[in-house]
N, C-alpha and C positions, 0 to 999 in steps of 0.2 A: 552503567556505561562500560565498566571494565569487563563485565560478563559478555557484552556485545562484541567488544574488541577481541576477547578470547575466542568466541564463537567464529568470528570472521577469520582470525589468524589460523586457528586449528583447521578450519574447513579449507582454507586456501592451501596451506602447506600439505595437508593430506591429499587433496586433489592433484596438485602439481607433482607430488612425489609418486602417487600411485598410477598416474597416466602412462608414463613410459613403459613399465612392465605390462600394463593393460594393453597398450598398443602392440607390444611384441606377442603376447599370448593370443590376442584376437587375430593377429595376422597369421600365426602358426595354425590356428584352427579354421582359417579361411572364412572368418566371420567378417565379410566385407560388404561394402555398399553396392547395391544394384541400382544402376542409373536409369532414369526415365529417358527412353530413347527420343521422346519428343523435344527434349532440351538439348540444343546444340552446344558443342564445346565443353561438355562435361565427361567425355569419354575417359579422360585422365583420372577422374575420381573413382572410376569403377575399381572395386576391390579394396578401397581404403577402409581400414578397420572401422566398424560401426558399433552401436550399442554402448558407446562411451558414457552415456547418461547414467549408467550404473555407478560409475565413479562419482558423478555429481551427487547422486542420492546418498551414497555412502559417506561422502565428505560432509554433507549437511547433517546427517544423523550423528556422526562422530563429533563435529563441531558443536552441535546443539547440546549434546549430553556432557561433553567436557566443560562447556561454559557453566554448567551447574555445580561445578566444583569450585567453591569460593576459597581463595587463599587468605582472605582477610574478613574478619567479622567486627563490626562496630562495637566498641565496648569491651571486646575480648582480645583484640590484636590479631597478629598473624597466626594462621593455623588453618588447615584444610577443613572445610565443612561442606555438606551437601545441600543444595537448594532444590527443593522438590519441583519438578516440572508442573506446569499448570495445564488446565484443560485446553486453553487456547493454543499453546505451543504444540501440544500433542495432536490436536485436531488438524493443524496445518501439516504436521508430519504425516498423519494418516492420509490426508488428501493427496499429498505428494507421492507417498509410497504406493497408495492404492492405484492412482492413475499411472504411475510408472510401471507397475506390474502389468497392467493392460497393455501399455506400450511395449513392454518386454515380450509379451506373447505375440504382439503384432510383428515385432522385429524377428522373433524366432521363426514365425511362419514364413517370412520373406526369405530368410537364410535357408530354411529347409526346402522351400519350393524353388529356390534359386531364381527368383524373379521379383520385380518391384510391386508385388501385390501382397497386402497384409492380411490381417485377421478378417474373417467374415464380418460384415457390417452389423449383422444381427447380434453376433457374439460380443463385438466391441461395444455396441450400445447397451447390451444387457449388463456388461461389466461396469460401464459408467453409471448406469442406473443403480446398480447395487452399491457402488461407492458413494454416490450422491445420497441415497436413502440412509445409509449408515452415518454419513456425515451430518445430515439434517437431524437425525435422531440424537446423535451425540451432542450436537450444538444446542438443541432445545433442552436436552437433559442437563447441559452445563449452565443453563440460564440465559442463553441467547434469545433475545426477543425475535420471533419470526416476522421479519418486516423487510420491506424493500426500501433502501436508503440511498442517499446521494453522498453527503459528507457526514451527516449524523442521522440518527434514527428520528423519524417523524413522530414517533410515539404511537404509531398506528399498526397494531399487529394484524397479520394476515392469517387465514386458516392454515393449519399445518400442512395440508395437502398442497396448497398453493406455494407455501414456502419450500416444500420438497421439490416441486417442479422448478422453482426459481433456482434452487441449489443445483439441480441437474443441468439447467440451462447454463449457469455460470461455469460449473466444472467442465462439462463437455465442450462448451463454447470456447473457453480459453485454452483447454488442452488441445483442441483442434487448431486454434488460432496460432499458438506457438509452433505447432507442428507444421502448419502451412508456411510460417516464416522461416523455418529451418530448411532453406533451399540453397543458400550460398554460404561459403566458408566464413564462419564467425558471426553471421548475421543474427541468429537466434540467441547465441551465447552473449554477445555484446549488448543486445537490446534487453535481454533478461536481467543482466547485471545493472543496467540503468534503472529499470523499473523496480527491482528489489532494493536497490540503493535508496530510491525514493521512499519505499515503504519502511525501510529501516528508520529513516528520519521521521516519517509520519507516526509510526508506532511509538517511537521514543518520545516524541512531542506529546502524544496522548498520555503516556506514562507520567511525564513531568508536569502535566496539567490535569491531573486526575480530578480535581475539584470541578473543573469545567466539563470534562468529558464523562464524568462518573454516571450521569443520567442519560448519556447519549451513546456511549460505547457499548458494543455487544458484550464484551467481557473485559471490563475495565481493569480488573485485577490481573489479567493475563497480558496486558499491553506490553510490558517489558519482556515477557517470554516470547511473544510474537515478534518483538524486535530482535531477539536472539536468533530466531529461526530466519527472519528476513536477512539479517547480517550474514548468517551462515550460507544462505542461498546466493546472496550477492557475491561473496568471496569464492564459492564453489564455481559459479558461472565465470568469474574472472580467471580462476585457475584452469578451467577447461578451455577458455579462450586462448590461453598460452599455447596450446597445441592444436586448437581448432582454427586459428587465424590462417588466412591464405599464405601458402598452400596447406590446407588442412592435413594433419597427420592422423586425425581421428574424427569421426562424426558422433554426435550424441544419440542419434536414432530416435525412434518414437519413445523409448524408455525415458530419454532425457526431456524431450519436448513436451510430452504429455505430463510428465511429473512436474515440470516447471509451470505449465499452464494450470494444473490442478492446485498447486501451492499458491499461485497468484490469486486464483478465484477464492480460495479459502481465506487468505489474508484479507481480501476485500470484504468478504462476507462477515468476518469476525470483527472488523474495525468499522462496520457500518459505512463503508465507502464503495458499495457494490456498483453504483452508477458512476462515481468519480473514477473508478478504475478504467472505464471506457475512454477517459481522457489520458490518464497516466500511461495506460497501455495502448495509446492511440495507434501506434505503428501496427500492432497485432490486429487491432480492429479494422484498420484501413485495408491491410492485406487480405483479411478474411472477407471484407465487404466486396472487394474486387472479384473474388472467386464466386460469391453468391450472385452478384450482378451478371457475371459472365454466364453462369449456368442458367439463370432466369431468362436472360435475353436469348440464349440459344434455344432453350426448350419452348419458349413462347413465340418468338419471332423468327427463329431459325438463323439468327445472325450473332456474331461475336462483337462485343464492345472493344475488347483489347486483343492484341495479337496473341497473347498467351497469359494465363494466370497460373499460380500467383503472380502478382504484378511485377515482381523483381525479374522474372524471366522475360517479360515483355521488354524491359529495358536492355536485357542481354541481346535480344533479337534486333534492337536498334543499334547495337554495336558498342554499348557502354562496357568498359572493362569491369570485371567482377568486383575488384577492390573499390572502384569508384562507386558502384551501386551500394556496396556494404557501408562505406563511410557516409554517404549521403543519407542512407536509411538510418544509420546511427544518429545522425544529426536530427532527423525527424523524430526519432525516439526520444532524444534528449530534450527537444523543444516541447514535446507532449508531456514529458515528466515535469518540465519547468512550469508549464501552464497548470498542470494538475496540482503541484505543490502550492503554486500561487493561489489557486482557488481554495485549497484546504486552509491555508494560512489566512486568507481574506475572510473566510467564514468565522475563524476563531477570533480575529480582531473585531469584526463587526458585532458579533454576538456576545463578546466579553466586554464590550463597552470601550474598546480601544480605538485608535485612529490608524488608518493605513499609511 
């Protein structure tokens, strides 16, 4: 528990402290946001420093590794000692950093071309495929059962190639989902904080009930380490929100949104909650679904379902103030998190012989 608090505290302080100089340096180098001209009322955002997700990733890395410095050892008293990182925690970091690098290249291509067009889709997908393949290989090598699960593993392994495709779907899906959500000031950062706060609770619960989850968890011995990473991401997202709330002084860019999405998918895969995350991250799923439906309807029927997607921009066209949309979407994210945690706990109570 203490190591999780340390991870969160260090990550938050680091992120909040580093963002002001990052804003100044990015502004001096004209690394600013290019606005989609189809979105009305966003002209004032043009030129706002972007690629702030670099600070989020650095904050998570620093918080995670500092949390492995233990100030107290049972039976020995106070004194610094090093706790070795586990495969679970390192795999989450790998997914986050790997997807963030792809996002960084995407952001760099936008800044270089001076327009709101990113990395070539073929190169982006190729990069995501590489990260997914390496993650799947590392997960299986670390002892993760290649399966598709809801709250716990069904105990039915799938072929390695199918598991690799499932990992690719999860990583690329949530990387793009968080990226689509990152369209209004504070929306992606606040929603991500809620989701990773939920996973901090879930992973710690798994750690505290190892006897129950030992045969169901992908990496039961890594549960507390994944909790450290989740706590660090939760705090880094909050720290970023301090400067990203309306009116935003900095945007996270694709480096931040894709990194957060990759980390979320990795945590879900390693805790055997790969389908439950569709509920916990319900806001991301809903926003992505509106885009998919819009594209499908237009290409097949030549008509649009919504005025504009992602769906938060449709509400802007209806005259809703940006802050109103963000706060209401945060409420949706919080309700999704509450339902997801409730289902997770209900499964534990029912299958451990308890009473709801």
